[in-house]
Phi, psi and omega in degrees: 000131181286145178294147179293142178265124180305147183302320181296318180292320177302317180296319179295317180296320178297315180299316180296321180293325178294325182297334181283345180247003177271156176294157183299338183271355184284110184271331186225142176230121178242131174267140182235069178296340180294342181266355181303325179301340179293344175279348184062229179263017182263116177295138180180184178213165180213140177231132172236126177250111175273102187296315183297322180271354182055048187228132174258130176247125188238132169247117188066070186296328180297315178290327183298336180262358176280142180268139178227163174299132185281341183051223189287351173296339178291347178301335175297310179289320180301318179296315179302312184295321179299317180288319184292326181270358183064023170295333172236143178293314180196184183287354182254000176291128183283133182243132178288145179268347174110344175085357181275153175301143183235158180294339178232130182301328181299340180274347185273062184197136170292137182200157175284165180302326180302325178270327183291329183297306184292332178267003175057047185289103184294310182298326177295316180288335173293321176295320177301316180297321179296323178294323177295315181085152186296315181300315180290325179296314180297318179296321181292322177300319178292320180296321180280343185065039188273112176055225179276002172060033186242107178271357177062218185240355183242105192293337184251018179222350192296335179269352179262322183245349192098172014277357180296131177218150183211147179267164176298322178294319178294323177300312182298322180293316179300315183288329175299320179290320177297315181301327181267358183070033185249016173281158182281041177237171183294153176299325180298312181297316182293320179296321180296320180287322175301321181296314183285342181272356183289130183256301189219156170230122178235108186063235178267359181274138174237132182246131178235147178179176178205137175267166175210153183216114179267110184280324196273024178232160174233116357292163172291166185235135176244140177240149161216119183229157178166207177202159177241134172253122183218121175051043177080004180250157180240131176233105178269154185212160175208131177235140163223148183220157168284142180231142176275339182158202186301331182295344181258006183306313184293341183294332183302303183283327180300309179293319180299317180292325177298319179290320177298318179298320181291326185269336184250011181289000000 
């Protein structure tokens, strides 16, 4: 039997381990176990990166640093790569979905990226990935430093089935850079993706984001990632939760918005 590790030492080791996966600019890390009840009985984690204060706020930090399949949250990066490589002319170029029956009727339509992004049209984004091609996709993942940077061998499935994986902390860090236009891509590509990712405007607050749903695991996994712009400041965030199925779809944004209200009030 291994000797028990004192609580103070466990806390120190956790803090040190987090520092190895944070961006070099992250000055402060705060754990917020008091917010865990907002998840109810749903296992999950949440990360908020306050860019101006250089502070990361974590709910369930151990899970926040674990990597998972990104599913449709990868459409943010996929859109960037498509524009940067000129696989698409712009966000309004119409892309064919392929003509096959789809699980959602909204996907059975040729549409531009601007329309495909909010309805999370998988076949359209698979066509976009095929146009990019595996070599350019793999190179772009490394350039962006996205997750484990592994596109595998199947260019139109790697973000749905793996091997690509990313943590909630990595998602928040990536989106903070996108929100500020600080990714190693053109200002034009980043501005176009910020535009299609915009969700809501309430007063002076602007909310941007994307959901994701990993079907092929048990439990299934739900994502909601994005950022808030408020009074000239940027707060990027990433949530993931375990899901039993379609009945839990709404929990992603519901829990995420509750956490944002608690942290940004």
